[in-house]
C-alpha positions, 0 to 999 in steps of 0.5 A, spaced: 513 526 480 508 520 482 508 521 490 507 513 494 506 511 502 509 504 503 505 501 509 509 496 512 512 495 518 518 489 517 524 493 516 527 489 510 521 489 506 520 497 507 526 499 505 526 493 499 519 496 496 521 504 498 526 503 494 525 499 487 520 504 487 525 509 488 529 506 482 522 506 478 521 513 477 518 515 484 517 519 490 517 513 496 514 516 503 514 509 508 512 509 514 511 503 520 503 501 521 497 504 521 496 508 526 502 512 522 499 511 516 494 516 517 498 522 520 502 522 513 497 522 510 492 527 514 499 531 512 500 529 505 494 525 500 499 520 497 497 517 488 498 510 491 498 508 497 502 500 497 500 496 504 502 490 508 496 487 513 498 485 518 502 491 523 500 492 528 496 497 532 491 498 525 492 491 520 491 494 513 483 491 513 483 496 517 487 502 514 484 500 507 477 501 509 478 508 513 481 511 506 476 508 502 470 511 506 473 516 507 472 522 502 478 525 502 481 518 500 477 515 497 479 515 491 486 514 493 489 506 489 491 502 494 496 495 493 496 490 498 502 487 498 501 481 503 505 473 505 497 472 506 496 468 500 490 463 500 484 466 496 480 468 503 485 473 503 486 476 497 478 476 497 476 481 503 482 484 500 479 487 494 471 487 498 476 492 505 477 496 497 484 495 495 485 496 487 490 491 487 493 485 491 500 481 491 502 477 494 510 476 497 515 474 496 512 477 488 517 478 481 519 486 482 515 487 476 509 484 478 508 489 484 511 496 480 507 494 473 502 494 478 503 501 481 504 503 473 497 501 472 494 504 477 497 510 476 495 511 469 487 510 472 
């Protein structure tokens, strides 16, 4: 079973994303910010990270850069999932190492399909 780490500070968004992925056969761990994410990844490396951008303590861009610059996690796919939907936001997310960028609100099929596609790589 694939292990997905959801990094999202908004409780309702975090629960909705986690439930969606669990209902599609994935094991999900949730954390509320980038610092918690680094601690969790230190305990158990996920197969994929779903990452918000706007969070307290460490934003998603910085966390993405850290993960992609670390030899232990550089190959872990990252899906940025944010309400920041401008072309510049998408460009900046991909520039910082994200493998995919999804704008909230999203269609459930879009998130699940993107996650499954990246896990097949």
